[in-house]
C-alpha positions as CSV (number, residue, x, y, z in Angstrom):
1,X,0.0,0.0,0.0
2,X,1.4,3.4,-1.0
3,X,-0.1,6.6,0.4
4,X,-0.4,9.4,-2.2
5,X,-2.3,11.9,0.0
6,X,-1.5,15.6,-0.3
7,X,-1.3,18.1,2.6
8,X,-3.9,20.7,3.3
9,X,-6.6,19.0,1.2
10,X,-10.1,20.5,0.5
11,X,-13.4,18.8,0.8
12,X,-14.2,16.4,-2.0
13,X,-12.8,13.1,-3.5
14,X,-9.1,12.2,-2.9
15,X,-7.1,9.2,-3.9
16,X,-5.5,8.3,-0.7
17,X,-3.7,5.0,-1.4
18,X,-3.4,2.0,-3.6
19,X,-4.5,-1.4,-2.7
20,X,-4.0,-4.6,-4.8
21,X,-2.8,-2.3,-7.6
22,X,-5.9,-0.2,-7.6
23,X,-6.5,3.4,-6.4
24,X,-8.5,3.9,-3.2
25,X,-10.6,7.0,-3.2
26,X,-12.2,8.7,-0.2
27,X,-14.5,11.7,0.0
28,X,-13.3,14.2,2.6
29,X,-16.0,15.9,4.7
30,X,-15.2,18.7,7.2
31,X,-17.8,18.5,9.9
32,X,-17.3,21.0,12.8
33,X,-19.7,19.0,14.9
34,X,-17.5,15.9,14.9
35,X,-15.3,15.4,18.0
36,X,-12.6,13.4,16.2
37,X,-11.6,12.1,12.8
38,X,-13.6,9.2,11.5
39,X,-14.2,6.9,8.5
40,X,-17.5,5.5,7.2
41,X,-18.9,3.8,4.1
42,X,-21.7,5.7,2.3
43,X,-23.7,2.8,0.9
44,X,-25.9,5.1,-1.2
45,X,-23.0,6.7,-3.0
46,X,-20.9,3.6,-2.8
47,X,-17.9,5.4,-1.5
48,X,-15.8,5.9,1.6
49,X,-16.1,9.1,3.6
50,X,-13.3,10.5,5.8
51,X,-14.6,12.9,8.4
52,X,-12.5,15.7,9.9
53,X,-13.6,18.0,12.7
54,X,-11.6,20.9,11.2
55,X,-9.5,21.9,8.1
56,X,-6.3,21.5,10.2
57,X,-7.2,17.9,10.9
58,X,-8.0,17.1,7.3
59,X,-4.6,15.7,6.4
60,X,-4.7,13.4,9.5
61,X,-8.3,12.3,8.4
62,X,-7.0,11.3,5.0
63,X,-4.0,9.5,6.4
64,X,-6.3,7.7,8.8
65,X,-8.3,6.5,5.7
66,X,-5.2,5.6,3.8
67,X,-4.1,3.3,6.6
68,X,-7.4,1.5,6.2
69,X,-7.4,1.1,2.4
70,X,-7.8,-2.7,2.7
71,X,-10.9,-2.3,4.9
72,X,-12.4,0.3,2.6
73,X,-11.9,-2.0,-0.4
74,X,-13.5,-4.9,1.3
75,X,-16.5,-2.9,2.6
76,X,-17.2,-1.5,-0.9
77,X,-16.9,-4.9,-2.5
78,X,-19.5,-6.3,0.0
79,X,-22.1,-3.7,-0.9
80,X,-25.2,-5.2,-2.6
81,X,-25.6,-4.7,-6.4
82,X,-27.7,-1.7,-7.4
83,X,-31.5,-2.5,-7.8
84,X,-32.8,-0.2,-10.5
85,X,-36.5,0.6,-10.7
86,X,-37.4,-1.3,-13.9
87,X,-39.8,-4.0,-15.0
88,X,-38.7,-7.4,-13.8
89,X,-36.6,-6.2,-10.9
90,X,-37.4,-7.2,-7.3
91,X,-37.3,-4.7,-4.6
92,X,-38.3,-4.7,-0.9
93,X,-41.5,-2.9,0.0
94,X,-42.8,-2.8,3.6
95,X,-40.1,-5.5,4.3
96,X,-41.3,-7.9,1.6
97,X,-39.8,-8.6,-1.7
98,X,-42.0,-7.4,-4.6
99,X,-41.7,-8.0,-8.3
100,X,-42.0,-4.9,-10.4
101,X,-44.4,-5.2,-13.4
102,X,-45.3,-2.7,-16.1
103,X,-48.9,-2.3,-17.3
104,X,-50.7,-0.3,-20.0
105,X,-52.7,2.8,-19.1
106,X,-52.4,5.8,-16.8
107,X,-53.9,4.5,-13.6
108,X,-52.4,4.4,-10.1
109,X,-49.6,2.1,-9.0
110,X,-51.2,-0.9,-7.3
111,X,-50.0,-3.7,-5.0
112,X,-51.0,-7.3,-5.3
113,X,-50.1,-10.1,-3.0
114,X,-51.6,-13.1,-4.7
115,X,-50.2,-15.3,-6.1
116,X,-47.0,-13.4,-5.0
117,X,-46.2,-9.8,-4.0
118,X,-46.0,-7.4,-6.9
119,X,-46.1,-3.7,-7.6
120,X,-47.8,-3.0,-10.9
121,X,-46.9,0.3,-12.5
122,X,-49.1,1.7,-15.4
123,X,-46.7,3.2,-17.9
124,X,-47.4,3.3,-21.6
125,X,-44.0,5.1,-22.0
126,X,-41.1,3.0,-20.6
127,X,-39.4,6.3,-19.5
128,X,-42.3,6.9,-17.1
129,X,-42.0,3.6,-15.2
130,X,-39.2,4.6,-12.7
131,X,-40.5,8.2,-12.0
132,X,-44.1,6.9,-11.4
133,X,-42.9,4.1,-9.1
134,X,-40.6,6.6,-7.2
135,X,-43.5,9.0,-6.7
136,X,-45.6,6.1,-5.3
137,X,-42.9,5.0,-2.9
138,X,-42.4,8.5,-1.6
139,X,-46.1,9.1,-1.2
140,X,-46.4,5.9,0.7
141,X,-43.5,6.8,2.9
142,X,-45.0,10.3,3.6
143,X,-48.4,8.9,4.6
144,X,-47.1,6.1,6.9
145,X,-44.5,8.3,8.5
146,X,-47.1,11.0,9.0
147,X,-49.3,8.6,10.9
148,X,-46.4,7.3,13.0
149,X,-45.1,10.8,13.8
150,X,-48.5,11.9,14.9
151,X,-48.9,9.0,17.2
152,X,-45.5,9.3,18.8
153,X,-45.8,13.1,19.1
154,X,-49.0,12.6,21.1
155,X,-47.2,10.1,23.4
156,X,-44.4,12.6,24.1
157,X,-46.6,15.7,24.1
158,X,-44.6,17.4,21.4
159,X,-45.6,18.9,18.0
160,X,-43.3,18.8,15.0
161,X,-43.3,21.9,12.8
162,X,-43.1,20.0,9.5
163,X,-42.4,16.6,7.9
164,X,-40.6,16.1,4.6
165,X,-39.5,13.0,2.7
166,X,-36.4,13.2,0.7
167,X,-33.7,11.2,-1.1
168,X,-31.2,11.6,1.6
169,X,-27.9,9.7,1.3
170,X,-26.3,9.6,4.7
171,X,-29.1,9.8,7.2
172,X,-32.4,7.9,7.6
173,X,-33.9,10.8,9.4
174,X,-33.2,14.2,11.1
175,X,-34.7,16.7,13.4
176,X,-33.8,20.4,13.3
177,X,-33.8,22.9,16.2
178,X,-37.0,24.2,14.7
179,X,-38.7,20.8,15.1
180,X,-38.7,20.1,11.4
181,X,-38.5,16.3,10.7
182,X,-37.0,14.8,7.6
183,X,-36.8,11.2,6.5
184,X,-35.4,9.1,3.7
185,X,-38.1,7.8,1.4
186,X,-36.3,4.4,1.4
187,X,-37.7,3.7,4.9
188,X,-40.8,2.5,3.1
189,X,-38.8,-0.4,1.9
190,X,-38.2,-1.6,5.5
191,X,-40.6,-3.5,7.7
192,X,-43.4,-1.3,9.1
193,X,-41.9,-1.7,12.6
194,X,-38.6,-0.3,11.5
195,X,-40.4,2.7,9.9
196,X,-42.2,3.2,13.2
197,X,-39.0,3.1,15.1
198,X,-37.4,5.8,12.9
199,X,-40.4,8.0,13.4
200,X,-40.1,7.6,17.2
201,X,-36.4,8.3,17.0
202,X,-36.8,11.7,15.3
203,X,-39.8,12.7,17.4
204,X,-37.8,12.0,20.5
205,X,-35.1,14.4,19.2
206,X,-37.6,17.3,19.6
207,X,-37.1,16.8,23.4
208,X,-33.4,15.8,23.3
209,X,-31.1,16.9,20.5
210,X,-28.6,14.2,21.4
211,X,-28.3,10.4,22.0
212,X,-28.2,10.6,25.8
213,X,-29.9,8.0,28.1
214,X,-32.7,10.5,28.5
215,X,-33.2,10.6,24.7
216,X,-33.3,6.8,24.5
217,X,-35.9,6.7,27.3
218,X,-38.2,8.8,25.2
219,X,-37.7,6.5,22.3
220,X,-38.5,3.5,24.5
221,X,-41.8,5.1,25.6
222,X,-42.8,5.1,22.0
223,X,-41.1,2.0,20.7
224,X,-40.1,-0.5,23.4
225,X,-38.4,-2.8,20.9
226,X,-36.3,0.0,19.4
227,X,-33.0,-2.0,19.8
228,X,-34.3,-4.8,17.5
229,X,-35.4,-2.3,14.8
230,X,-32.2,-0.3,15.0
231,X,-30.2,-3.5,14.6
232,X,-32.3,-4.5,11.6
233,X,-31.6,-1.2,9.9
234,X,-27.8,-1.4,10.6
235,X,-27.7,-4.9,9.0
236,X,-30.0,-4.2,6.0
237,X,-29.5,-0.5,5.4
238,X,-27.1,-1.0,2.5
239,X,-29.6,-3.1,0.7
240,X,-32.2,-0.4,0.9
241,X,-29.8,2.2,-0.3
242,X,-29.1,0.1,-3.4
243,X,-32.7,0.4,-4.5
244,X,-33.1,2.9,-7.2
245,X,-29.5,2.7,-8.3
246,X,-28.2,2.1,-11.8
247,X,-27.6,-1.4,-13.1
């Protein structure tokens, strides 16, 4: 392994080393909220991310990543293949694998469970298939998250200011200081109990903008089995992020 990192780097992609004769690239992110340098795999973008708490620490963050070139390569190779939204593909929906089928017409996307789970997407024009399915998935996520957020907000006697569903890459959800909640639409691919846990997690942040024991006690009031669902997401999150990627 040979480090090729340059001093005083800026945010963005950097080739930090070579492993098995191939370059290893890392995206440098300067996050002033971070307490120390770190390294993670962004499954959605299929890349490694080196995190630095400051510009001065950026060289050390890249060196830290360079020393772990073998681990980065192994983790990226283990990521599931992209699952594009196209007829004949199989994607999870509410925790169950569904076959994607195209149909003629301009009706609504519909779900059928017999003889096996399917999502049927009307699209006379093949170019409309993926956008219509994506809109359906986002709308389903918005509706189910809204119901879960309302329920958990009532339990904790709080009121979110807004709820949005986005194509986020690094977080499943977030809560701002203004009580605005945001979620990844891909949570609709997970089992309903996992979606419910994520809603509880972000609602609890309205009371505690941290992950202290007090925060987790609020989550537990809403979702007693939160550890199980958090574990499921950690194990299966990369597969969900692969949905909608290019073949």
